[in-house]
N, C-alpha and C positions, 0 to 999 in steps of 0.2 A: 344855305346849305344845301348841295345836292346830292343825292342817293345815287349810286351808281346803276342799279338793276330793278330797283322799284321803289314805290313812294310808300311808307308805311302809314297805317292809319293814324289819324290825328290824335295826340294825347286825349284830347277832351271826350273822345269817342270810347276809351277803354273801359273795360269792365273786368270784374274779377281780381287774379293775381296781378295782371298787368296795372290794373287801376292803383292797386295796393303799392306796388313798386313806384309809380309815378307819385304818389302820394308823399312817399319818404323822399324820392328825389327833389320836390317841392320843397318839403320841410328842413332837409338836411344838405342840399347840394346845390347846384345851378340850375335846377328844375330838369325836366324830361329832355336832356340833351340829346343830340343825333345818334350818338353811339348806342343808347339803350331805346330810342326808337326803331333803329336797325333792326334790333334783337327782339323786337316786340311780337313778330309771328310766332316764336317759340317762347313763352311765357316762363316755362321752368328753367330755361338758359338765361334768359333775361333777369329773372329773379335772384339767381345763383351769382350772375357776374356783378349785379348792383350788390349782392351781400358781401362778397369777396373784396370789392372795392371799398366799401363801406367800412368793413372791419379792419381792414389792413392800412388803407390811406388816411382814414377820417377818425375812426376810434382809438382808444387807448392812448398811453402815454408817451410813446416814442416821438422824437421831434419831428413835426409835420414838415418843416424844411427838408430834413433829410430824406422823408418818403417823397416830398415832390421831387427832390434831386434825383432820387432812384427812379421815380417814374420817367422823368425827362432822359435819363441816361439810357435806359431800357429802350425807351421809345426811338432815341438816336440810333442805337445799336441795331434796331429793327427797321430803321429807316421811315418810321411813321412821322411824316411831316405834322399832321394835323395834332397828333398827340403831342409831339414835342412843343407846339405852340400853344396847345392847351396848358401844359404844365408851366411854361414860362410865363404865362398869363396868370397862373395861380401863385407862382413865387412872387411876382408883383403883388398880389394880393395880400401876401404875407409880409410884405413890407421890403422883400428882399431884392431891392430893384438893381443893384449892382450885379448881383449873382446871376439874377433872371437873364440881363443881358449878356452875361459871359457864356451862359448855356445857350442862349439863343443864337450866337455867334459860333457856336461848336467848340466854344474853348473850354478850358479846365478851370475849377474854381482854385483859389490860392492857398486855402486852408489844408493843411495836410490831412485833417479827417475826412473833409470832404473829397478830395482828390482820390483818396482811399476807397471813399463810398461809390464815386461815380466810375472808377476802374473795375471795381468788383461788379457793379451793375451791367457794364458794358461787356465784361469777358463772358457774361453768362449767357449771350447768344452761343457762345461754343463750349458748353460745359466741360466736355471731355478734354478738349484742346487745352484749356486753362486749368485742369485739375481745380475745379470750381467748387466751392462750398459755403456755407454761410455762418459767419460768426455773430450774425445780426438777431435781434429780437423777431419774433414771429411777425408783428406789423411790417417791419421793414421787408423781411424775406416774402411775405404774403403779397405786399405791393409789387415787387418785383415780379413775382408770377402772374397777379393779376394784369399788369400791362404787358407782360409777353402775349397773353390772351387776346386782351382788348387791341393791343397794337395790330393784331391780324385780322381781327374782326373788321376794325376800322379801315385798314387799308385794302381790304376785299370789297366793304360795301359802301363806304363815302368817299367823297371826293376830297383831295388833300386840303381845299381851302376851308377854313373855319369860317372866315368872312368873305364877302364878294370882293374878287380880285387880289385875293390874299392880302387884304389889308390888315390883318392881325399880325403881319410881318413887320409893321411900322411900329419902332419904338415908342412912339407917343400913343398911338390906338392901344398897344399893350399896357402901358402904365396907366392910363385911363381906365381900360377893362379892368385892370388888376384893383384899382380903387373901387370900382362899382361892386367887385365881389368880395371886397375885404370883410366885410361882416360875416358874411357867410363861411368863408375859408377859415375864419378863426375860431368860430363857435366850436367849443369840444362836444364830441359825441359821447354818449353811452356805449361802451362795448357790449355786443350781444343784440343791438336794437333792430338787427335785420333778419334773425334766425327764425322767427315766426313765418318768413316768405317762404322757407325752403321745406321741400319734400321730406316727409318723416322716412326714416329707414336708409340713410345714407350710409355708405362706407365708412369704414374707419378713418378718423383724421389723420393726417401723416405725422411721422416723428417729429420732423422740425417745427412743427406748430405748438408742441404740447398739449395743454388742455385749453388754449385760447379759442374764441369764437372764430379766429382766421381759419383755423384747421378745419372746423365744421364747414365754413363757406367753401373753402377750397375743395373739400370731397365733395360737396354738394355740386359745383360747377364740374368738376372732373366727370362725375357719375352723369349728369345731365348732358354734357357736351359729347361725351364718349358715345352716349347712344345714338348720336347721329350716323355713326359708322354702320348701323343696321341697313342704310341705305344701300350699301354695298356688300358684294359677295366676299367670302373669306379670302380669296387671292387678292382681291382688291385692297383688302384691310391690311394683310400681311405686306402687301407692296409699299403701303403708307407707313406703317410702323418700322419696316425695316430700313426704309430710305431715311425717315427721321433719325434713326440710330447710327447709320452708317456716315451719312453726311454731316452729322452733328453741327447743324446751324451754318454751315457754309453757304454763300450765296451763289446760286447758279449764275454763270455769266449772261447766259441768254435762256432765261427762265421758260419761255414758250418751247423752245427746242429741245431743253432738257425733260421738261414733262412729257413731251412726245416719246422721247425714247424709254422713258422709264415704263410708260404703260403698255409697251408693245406685247407684253406675255400676259397682260390682263384680258380676261373674256371680254368681247366685244361690248355687250352691253354695259360693262362697268367703266369702259375706257374714260369715257368723259368725266365721271363722277369722279374717278380716282385722281385724275389730272388736276380737278378743281380742288378735291383735298391737298394734295401734295403742293400745289401753288400756294393754298391757303397756310400751309405751315412753313413754306421757303421764301415765298415772293408774293405776297397775296395781292398787291397792285397790279400783276400782271395776269391777274384772271380776266379773260376779255369778254365782250359781249358776245361774239361768236361760241365761246365756251358755254356762257349761261344760257344762249338761245338753244344749243344742243342738248343741254340737260333738261330744260323745260319741255322737249318733245316729249319725255317720257315722267317728266316730275314738274307739272305746271305750278305747283303752289310755292309762295314765297317762303312758306314755312320750311320746304325741304332745303332750299337753296341755304337759307339761315344754317339748318341743321348740319349740312354738309361743311359749310365753311367753318362752324364752330368746332366739327370734328377734326378738320386739318389744324385748326388752331390750338385746340386742347391736347393733340398729339405731340406738337412741338412743345407745348408749355409742359406737359408732362415729363417729357425727355430731360428738360431743364430741372424740374422738381427732384428727379430720381437722383441726379447727382447730389441731392441734399440728403437722401436718406442714409443713417449711420452704415448700412449694409455696405454702401458704396465704397467707403474707404478702408 
């Protein structure tokens, strides 16, 4: 697995909050996977991302197959090949071999309820265009939002291949991999188990989540990731939020040129940061080594790059979440 812009510290050297997150990942998931290692320079974002994923995707009573389907469908809508491959593998781990291969090929399930679920998840990329809301339980909705965020972070910071040479796209490798993870994938998790990792004093949980742990975890991620916007000035932040609203999830045809046009009126010192945040929101794999090199002139720390990417990713995710609030309808 290769990281695009920096190599995170080994999981075995982690201390404090990051070590606690890695312990839960070992106990309850597939170990300290690259997504969470890439977020490790900013422990509060890493912890909140894990908490949302755990409470939404792994804990609670909603069908785990439904949730994996939603994760795969959102990842497909966001063109995150790495994440689609990972959730195809997990569908195999849950024993859904046929369904996993249909999703891997970009197809639609045959069961009407699953067709509806996949359609709903894919439409969320353009929440306003689709007059989109959620009839589903907090875990399913939380899974959708978790992967809107995770897809963007992964596409920005990781290479798309889960295994060398894209081996994970071989059906045989997928089904063997699925069997290896079967036990970990099927073990039920107790809701709320990750909340002790979150900072106290988080803002209120959103209405769609009721009083579930999913809402607490989402609010913590929204707070922690939004703070990355402090790396930019007011005009820059307004440019990012306004663009996310106007464009409503549309894909820029040529992301690099599109981003250059949008940052013309941003103060010079903020241009490269604004460009990275905008690309993180819309076309994260288009963030280039050149963009990152320019940003590092003034912000050499890996942590600041992760904060900036997380800020772009959460701005896009919050736009999707806003369509869910009762006030929207």
